[in-house]
C-alpha positions in Angstrom: 62.3 -179.9 -89.8 58.6 -178.8 -90.2 58.3 -178.5 -86.4 61.3 -176.1 -86.1 60.0 -174.1 -89.0 56.6 -173.6 -87.3 58.3 -172.7 -84.1 60.5 -170.2 -85.9 57.4 -168.6 -87.5 55.5 -168.4 -84.2 58.5 -166.8 -82.5 59.0 -164.3 -85.3 55.3 -163.4 -85.2 55.6 -163.0 -81.4 58.5 -160.6 -81.8 56.5 -158.4 -84.1 53.4 -158.5 -81.9 55.2 -158.0 -78.6 57.7 -155.4 -79.6 59.2 -153.1 -76.9 56.3 -150.8 -76.1 55.2 -150.2 -72.6 51.6 -149.3 -72.7 49.4 -147.5 -70.1 48.2 -150.8 -68.5 44.8 -149.1 -68.2 42.8 -152.2 -67.2 45.2 -153.1 -64.4 45.3 -149.5 -63.2 41.5 -149.2 -63.2 41.3 -152.3 -61.0 44.0 -150.9 -58.7 42.2 -147.6 -58.4 39.0 -149.3 -57.6 40.7 -151.5 -55.0 42.3 -148.5 -53.3 38.9 -146.7 -52.9 36.5 -149.6 -52.4 36.4 -149.1 -48.6 37.8 -146.5 -46.2 39.8 -149.2 -44.3 43.3 -150.1 -45.6 43.2 -153.5 -44.0 40.0 -154.5 -45.8 41.4 -153.1 -49.0 44.5 -155.3 -48.5 42.3 -158.4 -48.0 40.5 -157.6 -51.2 43.8 -157.1 -52.9 45.1 -160.5 -51.7 41.8 -162.1 -52.7 42.0 -160.7 -56.1 45.4 -162.3 -56.5 44.1 -165.7 -55.2 41.1 -165.5 -57.7 43.7 -164.4 -60.3 41.9 -161.1 -61.1 45.2 -159.1 -61.1 47.2 -161.8 -63.0 44.6 -162.0 -65.7 44.3 -158.2 -66.0 48.1 -157.9 -66.3 48.3 -160.6 -68.9 45.5 -159.0 -70.9 47.1 -155.6 -70.7 50.6 -156.8 -71.6 49.6 -159.2 -74.4 46.3 -158.0 -75.9 45.6 -154.4 -75.0 49.2 -153.3 -75.2 49.5 -154.8 -78.7 46.4 -153.0 -79.8 47.6 -149.7 -78.2 51.0 -150.1 -80.0 49.6 -150.7 -83.4 46.6 -148.3 -83.3 47.8 -145.7 -80.9 44.6 -146.1 -78.8 43.9 -148.2 -75.8 40.4 -149.7 -75.9 40.0 -149.5 -72.1 41.0 -145.8 -72.1 38.6 -145.2 -75.0 35.7 -146.9 -73.2 36.0 -144.4 -70.3 35.6 -141.4 -72.5 32.3 -139.6 -72.7 31.0 -139.2 -76.3 29.8 -135.7 -77.2 
């Protein structure tokens, strides 16, 4: 009984944290933008892209965007990655 109550509490918390909000996925997009312009050769860029999947750079970035950064963006209205790129005046 206690185990199912804990599981229910965790699932309820997850539904609140992971509500239906599709964020900007700024971290993943920044990595993609870097990868597209890292060299002038599309074949080398493709090798880097594949390597970044083997080393799980893209999967980790997507997970961080979807779970952590998207939740922060949903609740605060600001994405920390987008804020980091802004120049302070």
